[in-house]
C-alpha positions in Angstrom: 14.1 -38.6 -28.1 15.0 -39.1 -31.5 14.9 -36.4 -34.6 12.9 -36.6 -38.2 15.6 -37.7 -41.2 16.4 -36.9 -45.3 18.6 -38.6 -45.9 20.5 -39.6 -49.4 21.1 -43.2 -50.5 23.0 -42.3 -53.6 24.3 -45.2 -55.0 24.5 -48.3 -54.0 27.7 -48.7 -54.0 27.8 -47.0 -50.5 27.0 -50.2 -48.4 30.4 -51.6 -49.7 32.0 -48.1 -50.0 34.9 -45.9 -47.2 33.8 -42.5 -48.0 32.6 -39.4 -46.6 29.4 -39.9 -46.0 29.6 -43.1 -45.0 32.5 -42.1 -41.8 29.1 -39.4 -41.1 26.5 -42.5 -41.7 28.1 -44.2 -39.0 28.7 -41.8 -37.3 25.6 -40.5 -36.8 24.2 -44.1 -35.3 26.4 -43.4 -33.1 24.3 -40.7 -32.0 20.6 -42.3 -32.2 20.0 -45.3 -31.2 15.8 -45.9 -32.0 13.5 -48.2 -30.6 12.7 -48.7 -34.0 12.6 -47.7 -37.4 10.5 -45.8 -39.9 11.2 -45.2 -43.1 10.0 -44.9 -46.6 11.4 -45.4 -49.8 12.0 -44.0 -53.3 12.2 -47.2 -54.3 9.0 -48.8 -53.4 6.3 -47.0 -55.0 2.4 -47.7 -54.9 -0.9 -45.6 -55.8 -1.7 -46.4 -51.7 0.5 -45.8 -48.9 2.0 -49.2 -48.0 3.2 -50.5 -44.6 5.1 -53.8 -44.4 3.6 -54.4 -41.3 5.1 -58.2 -40.0 6.8 -59.1 -38.2 9.2 -61.8 -40.1 13.4 -61.2 -40.8 12.8 -59.1 -43.4 14.7 -60.9 -47.6 17.2 -57.7 -48.8 16.3 -57.2 -52.3 19.5 -56.7 -54.4 17.4 -53.9 -57.1 20.0 -52.7 -59.2 22.0 -54.9 -62.2 26.0 -53.8 -62.6 27.5 -53.5 -59.4 30.6 -56.0 -57.9 29.9 -59.5 -56.6 30.2 -58.7 -53.1 27.0 -56.0 -52.4 25.5 -58.8 -53.9 26.7 -60.6 -50.4 25.3 -58.7 -48.2 22.4 -59.9 -46.0 20.7 -56.8 -43.4 18.7 -59.3 -42.0 16.4 -56.8 -39.5 13.1 -57.7 -38.3 9.3 -55.8 -38.9 7.5 -54.6 -36.0 3.4 -55.5 -37.1 3.0 -53.1 -33.4 5.0 -50.3 -35.1 3.5 -51.1 -38.3 0.2 -50.6 -36.5 1.0 -47.8 -34.8 1.9 -45.8 -38.4 -1.5 -46.7 -39.8 -3.4 -45.3 -37.3 -1.7 -42.1 -37.4 -2.5 -42.0 -40.8 -5.6 -42.9 -42.0 -6.5 -40.7 -38.7 -6.2 -37.6 -40.8 -7.6 -39.5 -44.0 -5.1 -41.4 -45.2 -5.8 -44.8 -47.4 -3.1 -47.3 -46.0 -2.8 -50.8 -47.3 -0.4 -53.4 -45.6 2.1 -55.5 -46.6 3.3 -58.2 -45.3 6.3 -60.0 -48.1 8.2 -57.9 -49.4 11.2 -57.3 -47.8 14.1 -54.0 -47.5 14.5 -52.4 -51.5 18.9 -51.0 -51.6 16.3 -47.7 -51.1 16.1 -48.8 -46.9 19.3 -51.8 -46.3 22.4 -49.3 -47.8 21.4 -47.0 -45.5 21.4 -49.6 -42.5 23.6 -51.3 -43.2 26.2 -49.3 -42.6 24.2 -46.9 -39.5 23.1 -50.2 -37.7 25.3 -53.0 -39.1 24.0 -55.6 -36.4 20.2 -55.0 -37.3 18.5 -55.3 -34.4 16.8 -52.2 -34.5 12.6 -53.1 -36.0 12.1 -51.2 -39.3 9.0 -50.5 -40.6 9.3 -50.0 -44.3 6.6 -47.3 -46.6 5.9 -46.7 -49.1 6.0 -43.3 -51.6 3.4 -42.2 -54.1 5.7 -39.8 -56.3 2.5 -38.7 -58.2 1.3 -36.6 -54.7 1.8 -32.8 -54.9 4.4 -32.0 -52.4 2.6 -31.1 -50.1 -0.1 -33.9 -49.5 3.7 -35.8 -49.3 4.4 -32.9 -46.0 1.1 -34.2 -44.4 1.7 -37.9 -45.1 4.7 -37.0 -42.6 2.7 -34.0 -40.7 0.4 -37.4 -39.3 3.4 -39.4 -38.4 4.7 -35.9 -36.1 5.7 -36.2 -32.5 7.4 -40.0 -33.2 10.4 -38.7 -32.2 8.6 -37.7 -28.8 8.5 -42.4 -28.3 12.2 -43.2 -29.6 10.0 -43.6 -33.0 13.6 -43.3 -36.0 11.5 -41.2 -38.7 13.5 -41.4 -42.2 12.4 -40.0 -45.7 15.4 -42.5 -47.8 15.7 -40.4 -51.3 18.2 -37.9 -52.9 17.4 -34.1 -53.7 19.5 -34.3 -57.0 19.2 -36.9 -58.9 19.5 -37.3 -61.9 20.6 -40.5 -63.8 21.3 -39.6 -67.4 24.4 -37.0 -66.8 26.2 -38.2 -63.8 29.7 -37.0 -64.7 31.8 -40.5 -63.6 34.3 -39.2 -62.0 33.9 -36.5 -61.4 34.6 -35.4 -58.1 33.6 -31.4 -57.8 30.4 -31.2 -58.4 27.9 -29.9 -60.8 27.3 -26.1 -60.2 23.5 -26.7 -61.4 23.6 -29.3 -58.6 25.1 -26.3 -55.9 22.2 -24.0 -56.6 19.4 -27.2 -56.7 20.0 -27.3 -53.2 21.3 -23.6 -52.7 17.9 -23.1 -52.7 16.5 -25.5 -50.9 18.0 -24.4 -48.1 17.6 -21.1 -47.7 13.9 -22.2 -48.3 14.3 -24.3 -45.1 15.6 -21.3 -43.3 13.2 -18.7 -44.2 10.4 -21.7 -44.0 9.3 -21.2 -47.1 6.9 -24.1 -47.1 5.0 -22.6 -49.8 7.9 -22.1 -52.0 9.1 -25.3 -51.4 5.5 -27.0 -51.9 6.6 -25.1 -55.6 9.4 -26.3 -56.2 9.2 -27.2 -59.6 8.1 -24.3 -60.9 10.7 -22.1 -58.7 13.5 -23.9 -57.7 16.6 -22.6 -59.9 17.3 -25.8 -62.5 14.4 -28.1 -61.2 13.7 -30.0 -63.9 17.8 -31.6 -64.4 17.7 -31.8 -60.6 14.6 -33.7 -60.6 13.2 -35.3 -63.8 11.1 -38.2 -62.0 10.0 -37.1 -58.4 10.2 -41.0 -56.3 13.3 -39.8 -55.1 12.9 -36.4 -54.0 9.2 -36.5 -51.6 10.6 -38.7 -49.4 12.2 -35.1 -48.3 8.4 -33.9 -47.9 7.6 -36.8 -45.6 10.5 -36.2 -43.2 10.4 -32.0 -43.4 6.7 -33.4 -42.2 7.0 -35.4 -40.1 9.6 -33.5 -37.7 8.9 -30.2 -35.5 7.7 -27.6 -38.0 10.5 -24.8 -38.3 13.5 -26.7 -37.2 15.7 -28.1 -39.7 19.1 -28.5 -39.9 21.6 -29.6 -42.4 23.9 -32.4 -40.8 25.7 -33.5 -44.2 27.0 -32.7 -47.7 28.5 -33.5 -50.3 28.0 -34.7 -53.8 29.4 -38.0 -55.9 29.8 -38.0 -59.7 29.5 -34.2 -59.9 26.0 -34.6 -60.1 24.6 -36.5 -57.3 23.6 -35.1 -54.1 24.1 -36.4 -50.7 23.2 -33.7 -48.6 21.4 -34.9 -45.3 18.8 -33.3 -43.5 17.6 -32.8 -39.8 13.4 -32.2 -38.4 14.1 -32.1 -35.1 
């Protein structure tokens, strides 16, 4: 049995840098050995939830620019799993959630940078799933809820995003976090501890500095999907750090 996770994918540099966070990911992976991974990535948006459904080896997508050449030489040749993709699709459609299948798309950096640090051998089947950032938070939660119980089958559900993600106000070189970024994450943790899902669903109105932390929701909705897919009410912080002043590496486990 494995938990559901919300993991921050932050900067693509996490694939090659040595940091407190990359060491955490490696340690975490040593504690979890799932038979398959289902990962919802903030870097694949679609109106209809789309599921990678091929058994083939994924192409590694470099959906970023301006980084060191070393980053573009990395390959993450994980294979897909049509059987797990079908299982995910069946559970979602059973709850009235429309899905479509995709046989061609590779792994974007919201998926492979994390998985490269966690499972560098690329020997665990991966099913990548898109997000629709325009759905309300309660509907994102319902998507995750439809997958609740996959952990009991040793299928690891990961929501890959970032809680505080505003690239316009990043403080390059700053090693201490901005107080407003900390305050937003503090509020999330407090509401999780209180099991106040209604407040969480209304984060854009209730959370301090919500507009600065989440100027666009695509990186935040994987949090709600991971929350929904875990055991109801059981949340814990498994890592917390910050980079460039405002980029949060808050990670959560829903077990």
